[in-house]
Every structure is written in C-alpha cells, then in structure tokens.
C-alpha positions in Angstrom: -1.6 32.8 33.7 0.7 30.8 36.0 -1.7 27.9 36.1 -1.9 27.8 32.3 1.9 27.7 32.0 2.1 24.8 34.6 -0.6 22.8 32.7 1.2 23.4 29.4 4.5 22.3 30.9 3.0 19.2 32.3 1.3 18.3 29.0 4.6 18.9 27.1 6.6 16.8 29.6 4.1 13.8 29.3 4.2 13.9 25.5 8.0 14.2 25.5 8.5 11.3 27.9 6.0 9.1 26.0 7.8 9.9 22.7 11.2 9.2 24.2 10.0 5.9 25.7 8.7 4.7 22.3 11.9 5.9 20.6 14.2 4.1 23.0 12.0 1.0 22.8 12.2 0.9 19.1 16.0 1.5 19.1 16.3 -1.6 21.4 14.2 -3.6 19.0 16.3 -2.7 15.9 18.5 -5.7 16.6 15.4 -7.9 16.4 14.3 -6.5 13.1 15.8 -7.5 9.8 18.1 -4.9 8.2 15.8 -4.7 5.2 12.6 -4.2 7.2 10.5 -1.5 5.5 9.1 -0.3 8.8 12.3 0.8 10.5 13.1 3.9 8.4 9.5 5.1 8.6 9.4 4.8 12.4 12.7 6.7 12.8 11.5 9.4 10.4 8.2 9.7 12.3 9.8 10.0 15.7 12.8 12.2 15.1 10.7 15.3 14.3 8.5 14.7 17.3 11.5 14.6 19.6 12.9 17.8 18.3 
C-alpha cells in the first residue's frame, strides 16, 4: 500500500508542476497577446480547473 501511495503522489506532483508551468508561461505571454485574442479566455478556463 505504501508504494502505491508514493507512486500516486509522484504522478500527482508531476502533473501539478507541468500544469503550473504551462499556466505561468501563458500568464507571461498575455502581454504579447492582443486583448481581444479569442484564445486567451479559453486557455485560462481550461487551466484553472486543472490547477484546483
């Protein structure tokens, strides 16, 4: 049982870090996007539930 918990924790950590990296990367690039870009709201909506 202990090994299963460790593997689950590692998998969760990798997914969480990967998601945060993409989220931070997109926040940095918002200034490069036009304010009326159709992709920005969709990306934020997709990533916020994953982070939570």
